[in-house]
Structure formats: structure tokens, C-alpha cells
C-alpha positions as CSV (number, residue, x, y, z in Angstrom):
1,M,22.7,30.7,2.0
2,S,21.6,27.9,-0.1
3,L,18.3,26.2,0.1
4,K,17.8,22.8,1.9
5,G,15.6,19.8,2.2
6,Y,15.1,16.3,1.4
7,T,11.8,17.0,-0.6
8,A,10.2,20.3,-1.6
9,P,9.5,22.8,-0.2
10,L,13.2,23.6,0.3
11,S,14.1,26.3,2.9
12,P,17.0,27.8,4.5
13,D,17.1,25.4,7.4
14,G,15.5,22.5,5.6
15,R,12.6,22.2,8.2
16,A,9.9,22.9,5.6
17,S,10.3,19.8,3.6
18,M,7.2,17.8,3.4
19,V,9.1,14.4,4.0
20,P,12.2,14.0,6.2
21,P,15.3,11.9,4.8
22,P,15.2,8.2,5.3
23,P,15.3,5.9,7.2
24,W,11.7,5.8,8.0
25,H,10.1,3.4,10.7
26,Y,6.4,2.4,10.5
27,S,4.1,0.4,12.8
28,G,0.5,-0.3,11.7
29,D,-2.8,-2.4,12.0
30,F,-3.7,-4.2,8.8
31,L,-7.1,-5.5,7.6
32,I,-6.6,-7.5,4.4
33,V,-9.2,-9.2,2.1
34,E,-7.8,-11.6,-0.5
35,Y,-10.1,-12.5,-3.4
36,R,-10.0,-13.8,-7.1
37,T,-11.2,-11.7,-10.2
38,N,-10.7,-12.0,-13.9
39,P,-7.2,-13.0,-14.6
40,D,-6.8,-11.3,-17.9
41,N,-7.5,-7.9,-16.4
42,V,-5.0,-8.5,-13.6
43,I,-2.4,-9.4,-16.0
44,A,-3.3,-6.2,-18.0
45,L,-2.1,-4.3,-15.1
46,L,1.4,-5.8,-15.1
47,P,4.4,-3.8,-16.6
48,P,6.2,-5.8,-19.5
49,E,9.0,-6.9,-17.0
50,L,6.7,-8.9,-15.0
51,E,5.1,-12.3,-16.0
52,P,1.7,-13.4,-14.7
53,A,1.5,-15.0,-11.2
54,D,0.9,-18.8,-10.8
55,D,-2.7,-17.9,-9.5
56,P,-3.0,-14.7,-12.0
57,G,-6.5,-13.6,-10.7
58,A,-5.6,-13.5,-6.9
59,C,-5.6,-10.0,-5.5
60,A,-5.7,-8.4,-2.1
61,V,-7.3,-5.2,-0.8
62,I,-5.3,-3.9,2.0
63,F,-6.4,-1.3,4.7
64,A,-3.6,0.2,7.0
65,D,-3.6,2.3,9.8
66,W,-0.1,3.5,10.4
67,Q,2.3,5.4,12.7
68,S,5.5,6.5,11.2
69,C,8.6,8.4,12.1
70,S,12.1,9.3,11.2
71,D,15.2,8.3,13.3
72,D,14.9,11.1,15.8
73,L,11.4,10.1,16.7
74,H,10.1,13.9,16.7
75,E,7.0,12.9,14.7
76,L,5.8,10.7,17.6
77,V,5.2,13.6,19.9
78,D,3.4,15.6,17.0
79,P,1.1,12.9,15.9
80,I,-0.2,14.8,12.7
81,Q,3.1,14.2,11.2
82,S,3.0,10.4,12.1
83,Q,-0.3,9.0,11.7
84,Y,-2.1,8.2,8.6
85,K,-4.3,5.5,7.0
86,E,-4.3,3.9,3.5
87,C,-6.0,1.4,1.4
88,F,-4.3,-0.4,-1.6
89,I,-4.9,-3.1,-4.0
90,V,-2.2,-5.7,-4.6
91,I,-1.7,-8.2,-7.4
92,G,0.8,-10.8,-8.0
93,G,3.3,-11.7,-10.7
94,K,6.7,-13.0,-11.3
95,Y,10.1,-11.5,-12.1
96,Q,12.7,-13.7,-13.6
97,G,10.6,-16.6,-12.5
98,Q,10.4,-15.7,-8.9
99,P,6.9,-14.5,-7.2
100,V,6.5,-10.7,-6.7
101,S,3.6,-8.6,-5.6
102,R,2.9,-5.2,-7.1
103,C,0.6,-2.2,-5.7
104,V,-1.6,-1.0,-8.7
105,Y,-3.9,1.5,-6.8
106,I,-3.4,3.1,-3.5
107,W,-5.2,5.9,-1.5
108,V,-3.9,7.7,1.5
109,D,-5.2,10.4,3.8
110,K,-2.0,12.5,4.4
111,D,0.0,14.6,2.0
112,F,3.5,13.5,3.6
113,A,2.5,9.9,3.2
114,M,1.5,10.4,-0.5
115,Y,4.9,12.1,-1.3
116,R,6.8,9.4,0.5
117,G,4.8,6.9,-1.4
118,W,5.9,8.5,-4.7
119,I,9.6,8.4,-3.8
120,Q,9.2,4.7,-3.1
121,G,7.1,3.8,-6.4
122,F,3.7,3.6,-4.7
123,P,1.1,5.4,-7.0
124,K,-0.7,7.2,-4.0
125,K,-3.8,9.4,-4.2
126,L,-5.4,11.1,-1.6
127,G,-8.4,9.6,0.0
128,S,-10.5,9.2,3.1
129,I,-10.0,5.8,5.1
130,H,-11.4,4.5,8.1
131,M,-11.0,1.5,10.1
132,T,-12.4,-0.3,13.1
133,R,-10.1,0.2,16.0
134,T,-9.3,-2.2,18.7
135,Y,-8.6,-1.5,22.5
136,P,-7.8,-3.7,25.4
137,V,-11.0,-2.8,27.3
138,G,-14.6,-1.9,26.8
139,K,-17.8,-2.7,24.8
140,A,-16.9,-0.3,22.1
141,T,-14.1,-2.4,20.6
142,P,-13.9,-5.8,19.0
143,Q,-11.6,-8.3,20.3
144,I,-8.8,-10.2,18.5
145,A,-10.6,-13.4,19.1
146,P,-13.1,-15.7,17.5
147,G,-16.2,-13.5,16.4
148,G,-14.3,-10.2,16.4
149,R,-15.6,-8.1,13.5
150,F,-13.6,-5.5,11.9
151,G,-14.5,-3.2,9.0
152,A,-13.0,-0.5,6.7
153,T,-14.0,1.9,4.0
154,C,-12.2,4.1,1.5
155,A,-13.5,7.0,-0.6
156,A,-11.8,9.6,-2.9
157,N,-13.0,12.3,-5.1
158,D,-16.5,12.1,-3.5
159,R,-16.8,8.6,-4.6
160,Q,-16.8,5.3,-2.7
161,I,-13.8,3.2,-3.5
162,A,-14.0,0.1,-1.4
163,R,-15.7,-1.4,1.8
164,A,-14.4,-4.5,3.7
165,V,-15.7,-6.6,6.8
166,V,-13.7,-9.2,8.2
167,T,-14.9,-11.6,11.0
168,L,-12.2,-13.4,12.7
169,K,-12.2,-17.2,13.2
170,Q,-8.8,-18.4,14.2
171,V,-5.0,-17.9,14.2
172,S,-3.8,-18.2,10.6
173,E,-1.3,-21.0,9.7
174,T,-0.3,-19.1,6.5
175,G,-1.0,-15.7,6.6
176,P,-1.8,-13.4,3.7
177,T,-0.2,-14.7,0.5
178,V,-0.9,-12.1,-2.3
179,N,1.2,-9.4,-0.7
180,D,3.8,-11.6,0.9
181,P,6.5,-11.8,-2.0
182,P,8.7,-8.8,-2.4
183,M,6.9,-5.7,-4.0
184,Y,8.1,-4.5,-7.5
185,N,6.6,-0.9,-8.2
186,T,7.2,1.6,-10.8
187,R,8.8,5.0,-10.0
188,H,7.5,7.3,-12.6
189,F,7.8,11.3,-13.0
190,P,7.0,12.9,-16.2
191,A,9.2,15.3,-17.9
192,Y,8.2,19.0,-17.7
193,D,8.5,19.6,-21.6
194,G,6.8,16.5,-23.0
195,L,5.3,13.0,-22.4
196,R,8.5,11.1,-22.0
197,P,9.4,10.7,-18.2
198,D,12.5,11.9,-16.5
199,V,12.2,9.1,-14.0
200,F,10.9,5.6,-15.2
201,E,12.3,2.7,-13.3
202,L,11.1,-0.8,-12.0
203,V,12.2,-0.8,-8.2
204,R,11.9,-3.6,-5.5
205,A,10.7,-2.1,-2.3
206,G,13.0,-2.0,0.5
207,G,12.5,-3.1,4.2
208,Y,14.3,-4.4,7.1
209,D,13.6,-5.0,11.1
210,R,10.4,-6.6,10.0
211,D,8.1,-7.8,12.8
212,V,4.5,-9.0,13.1
213,T,2.0,-10.0,15.7
214,E,0.0,-13.2,15.5
215,V,-2.2,-13.1,12.3
216,W,-5.8,-13.8,12.6
217,E,-8.0,-15.1,9.7
218,G,-11.6,-15.4,9.0
219,D,-14.6,-14.8,6.7
220,A,-14.5,-11.6,4.7
221,E,-16.8,-9.5,2.5
222,L,-15.7,-6.9,0.1
223,T,-17.2,-4.4,-2.2
224,L,-15.2,-2.4,-5.0
225,Y,-17.4,0.4,-6.3
226,D,-18.0,1.2,-10.1
227,D,-18.1,5.1,-10.0
228,T,-14.5,5.5,-9.7
229,L,-11.7,7.1,-11.7
230,E,-9.9,3.8,-11.9
231,D,-11.6,1.0,-13.6
232,L,-12.1,-1.2,-10.4
233,Q,-15.0,-3.3,-11.9
234,A,-12.3,-4.9,-14.0
235,I,-10.8,-6.4,-11.1
236,A,-13.8,-6.6,-8.7
237,P,-14.3,-9.8,-6.6
238,Q,-15.6,-12.8,-8.2
239,E,-14.5,-15.1,-5.4
240,I,-13.7,-14.2,-1.7
241,I,-10.7,-16.2,-0.4
242,K,-10.3,-15.1,3.1
243,G,-9.9,-12.1,5.5
244,F,-7.0,-11.2,7.9
245,R,-6.2,-9.0,10.9
246,F,-2.7,-8.3,12.3
247,T,-0.2,-5.7,13.5
248,F,3.1,-5.1,11.4
249,S,6.1,-3.0,11.7
250,Y,9.1,-2.4,9.6
251,S,11.8,0.2,8.5
252,V,12.7,1.5,5.1
253,H,16.1,3.0,4.0
254,G,16.0,2.9,0.2
255,G,15.1,0.1,-2.2
256,E,16.7,-1.4,-5.3
257,V,16.4,-0.3,-8.9
258,V,15.7,-3.4,-11.0
259,T,15.3,-1.7,-14.3
260,Q,16.1,1.8,-15.5
261,H,14.3,2.5,-18.6
262,D,15.6,5.1,-21.2
263,K,13.3,8.0,-22.3
264,D,12.3,6.2,-25.6
265,Y,10.7,3.4,-23.5
266,Y,7.1,4.8,-24.3
267,Q,7.9,4.5,-28.0
268,K,8.8,0.8,-28.1
């Protein structure tokens, strides 16, 4: 009998795979802080295929509390397979003159979500993420209304990564803008016998059946900490733009390979 599975580990019946095959469906609460930082340091995070954005210093830190599942919905009655949280930093750019976004750093608290992110080109690492929840009743919950305050934190490798607070003021007319354009990430997997990668391609993230609630905006606070493996101080906030809170859903069944690099790309 041959071994089966969409991802490792393979097994005779295929059930052991860490990630089931797509399509994947997502619903989640979002807390976003947009800010500006040193534009040169943002541009340094762009791959050669992407040009700087019109507002090159604009970034967004995004916290998301997700529930996800595959087509048969089995994960929804075994929530440890479906629920996870993540924190990621998004910058802007252009591809062939058109606005794009790019995830440069991301932390997630479940292994299946990390593996699924690698498949899609998100450079996920494990972390610990917490977000203020909202419920329809009670004093132990903020309301989606003026004055509602929402916080979020991310830590990884015993280090603080980020902390955000958003105080809602009003329904947003624009919604968040930094992560609004299509997302162009890099799928990269190293070769076993050297530095040159076996997989190295620029991909446009897929998605369909998108839906979103009313988007609220307000004042925001954001801290990126300095004792991290990533140089977050290079893109630390110099100006806070705005904060946002909303719920979003979509589905994914693959993306588009924009550029396929050959194995000598590193040498160019």
C-alpha cells in the first residue's frame, strides 16, 4: 500500500497529514494598526520584482483570531484543528506599476496554520498571540461602538514582539489600505544539499467568496519591541495612522505563480 497525504506526515490512509488539501475556508476577527516608518527600511524588505509603494513608509500590524476548515467542515467540531491566532506585518509595494501588499514577518500559534502558511508563501513562525474578544452581552466585553477598546499582544522565543490597542470612534469610510491590494509573497524552500533553493517563486495570494462586516476605525497605540530575532526597530512606528476592527471571511484554493526563479537566482 502506498503512503498518502497532502502534506507530511504521510500515512496509509492519509489522515496523519498536518494540513488537509484545499480548498480552505476562513472566518476571523481582525485588529489592525496602520503606521508610517522609515521608508528606506521598508524598501529594503522588498524583493527585486517589487517596486516601492507610493507611500513607501506605510505599514500595518495585523492581529487575527481565525477559525478555518476544509470542505467537509470536520474541523469545526474538533476546534483544536480549526482555531488559531496570528500577528503579521504588512508593507506596500508595486508590481508592474500596480499596488500590491506583502507580508514580511508573521507569527502564528498553531503548527497546522504555520505549515499551511508556508505552502502559500507566508513566512510563518510559531508565537503566542492574544486578542480582546467581543461578546453580545456582559460587562467583560467591549462593544463594537464608540469608545470600545481592543488590545492584542504577540510574543515569540520568550521575547515580546508587538502590543497594540485600538479605541473605536466611528464606522470607517475607507477601511484599512496597506493590506488592501493583492498580496505578493515569496514561496521559498531550501535544497537539502546546498544553499540554492528547490522552490523559489513570487506568488500572488489566492482568495474568493470574500465577505466583511462593517469596519470600525479609531485611535491606536502600537509598540514593536527591540529584543527580537527580527530587526523590528528598523520598521518601528514613527507615526500612527489609524486602527481598525472588523470580521472577515474568505476561501482559498491555490494562488498564482508570478515569477519562477531558477536555482542560480541567488548568484545574480
